[in-house]
C-alpha positions as CSV (number, residue, x, y, z in Angstrom):
1,M,56.2,93.9,111.1
2,S,57.4,90.6,109.8
3,V,55.4,87.4,110.3
4,V,57.4,84.3,111.4
5,G,55.7,81.0,110.8
6,I,56.3,78.2,113.2
7,N,55.2,74.6,112.8
8,R,55.0,73.7,116.5
9,E,54.7,75.5,119.7
10,P,56.2,76.5,122.0
11,V,59.5,77.6,120.5
12,E,62.3,78.9,122.7
13,L,63.0,82.6,122.3
14,Y,66.7,82.4,121.4
15,K,65.9,79.9,118.6
16,I,63.6,82.4,116.9
17,L,66.4,85.0,116.9
18,K,68.8,82.5,115.5
19,L,66.5,80.9,112.9
20,E,65.4,84.3,111.6
21,G,69.0,85.4,111.1
22,L,68.9,88.3,113.5
23,V,72.0,87.0,115.2
24,S,75.0,85.0,114.0
25,S,74.6,82.0,116.4
26,G,72.7,80.5,119.2
27,G,75.3,81.7,121.7
28,V,74.9,85.3,120.5
29,A,71.1,84.9,120.7
30,K,71.3,83.7,124.3
31,A,73.6,86.6,125.2
32,V,71.4,89.3,123.7
33,V,68.4,87.9,125.5
34,A,70.3,87.7,128.8
35,E,71.4,91.3,128.4
36,G,67.8,92.5,128.1
37,Q,68.0,93.5,124.4
38,V,64.8,91.6,123.4
39,K,61.2,92.3,124.2
40,V,58.3,89.9,124.1
41,N,54.9,91.5,123.9
42,G,56.4,94.8,124.8
43,I,58.1,93.6,128.0
44,I,61.9,93.1,128.3
45,E,62.6,89.4,128.4
46,T,65.8,87.9,129.9
47,Q,64.8,84.2,129.9
48,K,66.8,82.6,127.0
49,R,64.4,79.7,126.9
50,K,61.2,81.7,127.2
51,K,58.5,79.7,125.5
52,I,57.1,81.7,122.5
53,V,53.7,80.8,121.1
54,S,51.5,81.9,118.2
55,G,50.4,85.5,118.7
56,D,53.5,86.6,120.5
57,I,55.4,89.7,119.2
58,V,59.2,89.6,119.5
59,E,61.1,92.9,119.2
60,F,64.9,93.1,118.6
61,E,67.0,95.9,117.2
62,G,64.0,97.8,115.8
63,Q,62.5,94.7,114.2
64,N,59.1,93.3,115.2
65,L,58.3,89.7,114.6
66,E,54.8,88.4,114.8
67,I,54.8,84.7,115.6
68,K,52.1,82.6,113.8
69,L,51.5,78.8,113.9
70,I,51.4,77.4,110.4
């Protein structure tokens, strides 16, 4: 599991995918979320702008990201 440091919360879900380089653009990030390819805390999430906070776990394509406030 990778740890992702954020300096403010909340952060929108699609931005985490984009900033971590898991997708090529914000548009692709929004699309994969809308298609149900992303889980937050083990539950499929389709809200592109879902607010992610410290302690959340984001799963995408076999990668787990633990979100931590720095």
